[in-house]
C-alpha positions as CSV (number, residue, x, y, z in Angstrom):
1,M,-0.2,0.2,0.3
2,S,1.5,3.4,-0.9
3,G,-0.8,5.3,1.4
4,L,0.5,6.6,5.2
5,L,-1.8,4.9,7.4
6,T,-0.1,5.1,10.7
7,G,3.4,6.6,10.2
8,N,4.9,3.2,9.9
9,K,3.5,0.1,8.4
10,T,2.2,1.3,5.5
11,A,4.8,3.6,4.9
12,S,7.5,2.5,1.7
13,A,10.9,1.6,2.1
14,A,12.1,4.8,0.7
15,V,9.8,6.8,2.1
16,R,10.7,5.7,5.5
17,G,14.4,5.9,5.5
18,D,16.4,5.2,8.7
19,D,13.6,3.8,10.3
20,F,13.9,6.2,13.1
21,Y,10.9,5.8,15.5
22,A,11.6,7.4,18.2
23,S,11.2,5.2,21.9
24,P,7.9,6.6,24.5
25,Y,9.2,6.9,27.6
26,A,7.0,4.1,28.6
27,A,8.8,1.1,26.7
28,L,11.6,1.3,29.3
29,P,10.5,1.2,33.1
30,P,9.0,-2.2,31.8
31,L,12.6,-3.4,31.4
32,L,14.0,-1.5,34.7
33,V,11.3,-3.7,36.3
34,A,11.9,-6.9,34.8
35,E,15.2,-7.1,34.5
36,G,16.2,-5.3,38.0
37,K,20.2,-6.6,38.8
38,R,20.3,-8.5,35.7
39,L,21.3,-4.7,34.3
40,P,24.3,-3.8,33.3
41,R,25.4,-0.5,34.9
42,A,27.3,0.4,31.2
43,I,25.0,-0.1,28.2
44,W,26.0,0.5,24.7
45,E,23.1,2.4,22.9
46,P,24.2,2.0,19.2
47,A,21.0,3.4,18.1
48,A,20.4,6.7,19.9
49,G,17.8,8.9,17.8
50,N,17.0,11.4,19.8
51,G,17.6,10.1,23.4
52,A,15.0,8.6,24.1
53,L,16.6,5.5,26.1
54,V,19.5,6.8,26.9
55,L,18.8,10.5,28.7
56,P,16.2,8.2,31.2
57,L,18.9,5.8,31.6
58,R,21.4,7.8,32.3
59,N,19.1,9.9,34.8
60,R,19.3,6.6,36.6
61,G,22.6,6.1,37.2
62,F,23.6,4.3,34.6
63,S,26.7,5.2,32.6
64,V,25.8,4.8,28.7
65,F,27.4,5.6,25.5
66,A,25.0,6.6,23.1
67,T,25.8,5.9,19.0
68,D,23.3,6.0,16.0
69,L,24.5,5.5,11.8
70,N,22.7,9.5,11.7
71,N,22.6,12.4,13.9
72,W,19.2,12.9,15.8
73,G,20.0,15.4,17.9
74,C,21.3,13.0,21.1
75,P,22.7,14.7,23.8
76,D,26.4,13.9,24.4
77,S,26.2,10.7,21.7
78,E,28.5,10.2,18.3
79,G,27.2,9.9,14.6
80,G,28.0,8.8,11.9
81,I,28.5,4.9,13.1
82,D,26.9,2.2,12.1
83,F,26.7,-0.6,14.5
84,T,26.9,-3.3,12.2
85,S,30.0,-2.2,9.9
86,N,33.9,-2.1,10.7
87,V,33.6,1.3,13.0
88,G,30.6,0.0,14.8
89,A,32.6,-3.3,15.7
90,E,35.9,-1.7,17.3
91,W,33.8,1.2,19.0
92,G,32.2,-2.5,20.2
93,A,35.7,-3.5,21.3
94,S,36.6,-0.1,22.8
95,I,33.3,0.0,24.7
96,K,34.9,-3.8,26.0
97,Q,38.3,-3.4,26.9
98,M,36.7,-0.4,29.4
99,N,33.6,-2.3,31.1
100,P,34.0,-6.4,30.2
101,D,30.9,-6.6,31.2
102,F,28.7,-3.8,29.3
103,G,25.2,-4.2,27.5
104,I,23.6,-3.1,24.8
105,V,19.8,-1.6,25.2
106,T,17.9,-0.3,22.5
107,N,15.3,-0.2,20.1
108,P,16.6,-1.5,16.8
109,P,15.9,-0.1,12.9
110,F,13.9,-3.7,12.5
111,G,14.4,-3.8,8.9
112,I,17.9,-5.2,9.6
113,I,16.6,-7.3,13.8
114,E,18.3,-10.4,12.6
115,Q,21.6,-8.9,11.4
116,F,21.6,-5.9,15.0
117,V,20.8,-9.3,16.9
118,E,23.8,-11.3,15.2
119,R,26.4,-8.5,15.9
120,A,24.5,-7.4,19.7
121,V,25.1,-10.3,20.8
122,A,29.0,-10.8,19.8
123,M,29.8,-8.1,21.2
124,S,28.2,-7.7,24.6
125,P,27.3,-10.2,27.5
126,Y,23.6,-9.1,28.1
127,V,22.2,-8.1,25.0
128,A,18.1,-6.0,25.6
129,L,16.1,-5.2,22.3
130,L,13.1,-3.9,22.2
131,C,11.0,-5.2,19.7
132,R,7.4,-6.7,18.4
133,L,6.1,-9.6,19.8
134,A,5.7,-11.2,15.8
135,F,10.0,-11.0,15.5
136,L,9.4,-14.3,17.2
137,E,7.4,-15.4,14.3
138,S,8.5,-17.6,11.7
139,E,9.8,-21.2,11.3
140,G,13.0,-20.1,10.0
141,R,14.0,-18.9,13.6
142,M,13.2,-21.8,15.6
143,N,17.1,-22.6,15.9
144,W,18.3,-19.3,15.2
145,W,16.7,-18.3,19.0
146,R,19.2,-21.1,20.6
147,H,22.4,-19.3,18.7
148,V,21.7,-16.3,19.6
149,G,21.1,-16.9,23.2
150,L,17.5,-15.1,23.7
151,R,16.9,-16.1,27.2
152,R,13.7,-14.1,28.2
153,V,10.7,-12.3,26.8
154,H,8.9,-9.4,28.9
155,L,6.3,-8.5,26.9
156,I,4.5,-5.2,27.6
157,S,0.9,-5.7,28.4
158,E,-0.1,-2.7,27.7
159,R,-0.3,-1.0,24.0
160,L,2.8,1.4,24.0
161,P,3.0,5.4,23.2
162,M,2.8,5.5,19.1
163,M,6.3,5.9,18.2
164,H,5.5,8.0,14.8
165,R,8.6,7.3,12.4
166,H,11.1,10.4,12.6
167,G,9.0,13.6,9.6
168,Y,6.1,11.5,9.5
169,D,2.7,14.4,9.8
170,G,-0.1,12.6,8.9
171,P,-2.9,11.2,11.4
172,K,-1.4,10.7,15.0
173,L,-2.7,7.7,17.0
174,S,-2.7,7.2,20.8
175,N,-1.0,4.0,21.0
176,A,1.1,1.7,18.6
177,G,-1.3,-0.7,17.9
178,M,0.6,-4.0,18.1
179,C,2.2,-5.8,21.0
180,F,6.2,-4.8,22.4
181,C,9.1,-6.6,24.5
182,W,11.7,-6.9,25.6
183,F,14.1,-9.3,23.8
184,I,17.0,-10.9,26.7
185,F,20.2,-12.4,24.9
186,E,22.8,-13.6,27.0
187,S,25.0,-15.6,24.2
188,N,27.2,-16.8,27.0
189,K,25.3,-18.7,28.9
190,R,24.1,-22.2,28.2
191,P,21.4,-22.0,24.6
192,A,18.1,-22.4,26.2
193,H,15.5,-25.4,25.5
194,Q,12.3,-23.4,26.7
195,V,12.5,-18.9,26.8
196,P,9.8,-17.8,29.7
197,I,8.0,-15.3,28.4
198,R,6.6,-13.0,31.6
199,W,3.9,-9.7,31.6
200,I,4.2,-6.6,32.5
201,S,2.2,-3.3,33.1
202,W,4.3,-0.6,31.4
203,K,1.4,1.3,33.7
204,L,2.5,0.2,36.5
205,A,6.2,0.1,35.9
206,C,6.5,3.5,35.2
207,R,4.7,4.8,38.9
208,K,8.4,2.7,40.1
209,F,10.2,4.8,37.6
210,P,7.8,8.3,37.1
211,Q,9.6,10.2,34.0
212,T,10.8,13.2,34.9
213,D,11.2,16.5,33.2
214,A,14.9,15.6,32.0
215,D,14.4,11.9,30.8
216,T,12.6,13.6,27.8
217,P,14.7,14.2,24.7
218,P,15.4,18.4,24.0
219,V,14.2,17.9,20.2
220,A,11.4,16.0,21.3
221,K,10.2,19.5,23.2
222,D,7.4,19.5,21.1
223,Q,6.4,16.1,20.4
224,L,6.1,15.8,24.3
225,G,2.6,13.4,23.6
226,L,5.4,10.3,21.9
227,F,7.1,10.4,25.5
228,E,4.6,10.8,28.0
229,A,3.6,7.6,30.1
230,A,-0.9,7.8,30.4
231,A,-2.1,7.8,33.0
């Protein structure tokens, strides 16, 4: 289809460009609650965008290295870094040298999701990716999950606030209309034959980790509807 109905699924690849969909703040507290102390204190966000995940993590005491292929306005970040390239590998090696147990936490570009996962688990012992529940589907991934070390899936029970594509100016929706999860990979552990799926409420999680003004990226001040955690 050629029309842009929601700012994501009906847009062509040419229109979507580099697939930048800023994460709503509501996506992060479920990860903080579900993973707790398992979440490494040093984190690399390789698809940092405007800092929607970076800033809240930093504000809660995490040391976050932020990079992206483009410069979308994330404070204290490095643009022009292709995570899947040799330059990305060099960044990963450099971060690992300083923080051997660093983790990767990001909302990855779905168009190259499998390549992104394989690169991430090759560089870090802990990877948390925000992806659609539909990522679990397909016969071809049945054995692939064990290969890349999938350990846990945290299913966000309510629909997240809408993640509109950067630059989208069509009709705005109040929620994403699809289910999102945090996929947790630990490739250095024994492959799991069964992976637990747990449900978590972003609305309840946001009560434990409420949003502050400092959590909103400066370049998104005019898009607060995308980042506020609705009651």
